[in-house]
Each structure stands twice: as C-alpha cells, then as structure tokens.
N, C-alpha and C positions, 0 to 999 in steps of 0.2 A: 310803533315799533320801539320797543324798550330794550335798551342795552344793559346787560349786566356787567358789572365791572369785576374782572378777574384779577387776582393778585398773582404777579409773576414771582416764582420762587427761584432764587439763584442758588447755585451750589455753595457759594460762600456763606449763605444764610444758615446752612445746616452743619457745616464743618469748618474748622479753623485750619490754619496753615500747618500746624503740627499733625493734624489728622490726615491731611492730604499727603504730607511728606511720609508719614508712616505707611500709608497705603501704597505709595509709589515704591518705597524701598522693599516692602513686603512682596508685592506682586511683580515689580520690575516694569521698566518702560524702555522701549526700543525706538530710537530715532534713526531713520535711514534716508540717505539721499545720494544722488549721483549728479555730478557736474560734468558736462561734456562740452569741449570747445572744438568747433568744427569750422573749417574754412574750405569752401567749395567742395563739400562732401568728403573732405579729408579730416579725419579725427586727429587733432593735434594734442589734446590733453583730456584725460579722464581722471576725475577724482571721485572716489567712492568713500562716503562717510557712513560709518556704522557706530552708533553710540548706544551703550547699554547702561542704564542707571538702575541699580538695585543694591540691596544689602550684601555684605560679605557672605552671610549664610545662604542667601538665595543664589549667589554666584557659585558657591560650592555645590549646591544642589544641582545646578546646571552643568557641573563639571569644569568650571573655570576656577583655577587656583594658581595662575601663573606667578603671582606675587610670592608664593612659597618657594619656588625654585629659582627665582631671579635674585642674584646676589646684591643687586642694587636696592632691593626692597626688603630683604630678609637676611639677618645675620646667620641664620641656620642653613641657608642655601649654600651649596658647594660652588665655589668660583672656579669653574673649569675653563671657560672662555676658549674652548676648542684646542686645548694644548696637545692632545694626542693627534688630532687631525693636522695641526700645524707641523708637528714632528714628521708625520708621514709625507706631507708635501715637501718639506725640506729634503728628506731622504730621496724622494723621487726626482727632485730637481738636481741633486748631486749626481744621481745615477745618469740622468740625461746629459748633464754637462760632461761627464766622463765618457759617455758614448760619443758625444760630439768631438771630443779631443781625439779619441781613437779613430773615428772616421776621417778626421782632418789629417791625421798623420799618414794615412794610406795614400 
C-alpha cells in the first residue's frame, strides 16, 4: 500500500493581507451574534451585535449613508437635534400646566 503525499495549499499561500482586505472591503462581511442571560427561564439581558465591515462605496450601494446626515461626522450635515420637536413639547407642557392651574382654581 503506497501513500502519495499531497501538498496542503493554504489561503495565505495564494494571497497576501492586502488582497484579503481589498476583497473584504469590496464584498463586505457581516458578523452577527446574540448574547442572552437567563435565570430560571427569565430573560434578564439580551445583547444583539451586528457588525458590517465594508468600504464606503459598498455601504452607499446598500443604502447606508448615516455619516452624511450626522453632524458629529460631517460638517455639511444640518445640526437640528430635534429643535422643533422640543419646542412642541415645551408648548404642550405649558398648556397642560395652565389647564392644571385652571382646574385647581375651581
């Protein structure tokens, strides 16, 4: 019985780190995981991790461009921070306080 010796080819033999990085950024890679902490069948904590690694161009292709609208990442983004919504909440609060004063006076 004669054994033939076969050579094992590793992925690192045919490509270097730059090629692998270019391929990952071009195609994208998703890492997903869930961590759940339970005690006697009662779920105490759930952590969901979703990680996407890709190039900016690939992210734009997929419809992800949050960094363009976020003022923390872009000087061109409009810094609204919910100003109109805050004004509406303040107006409604003042109205409710006024109604409470009227109801208390009766």
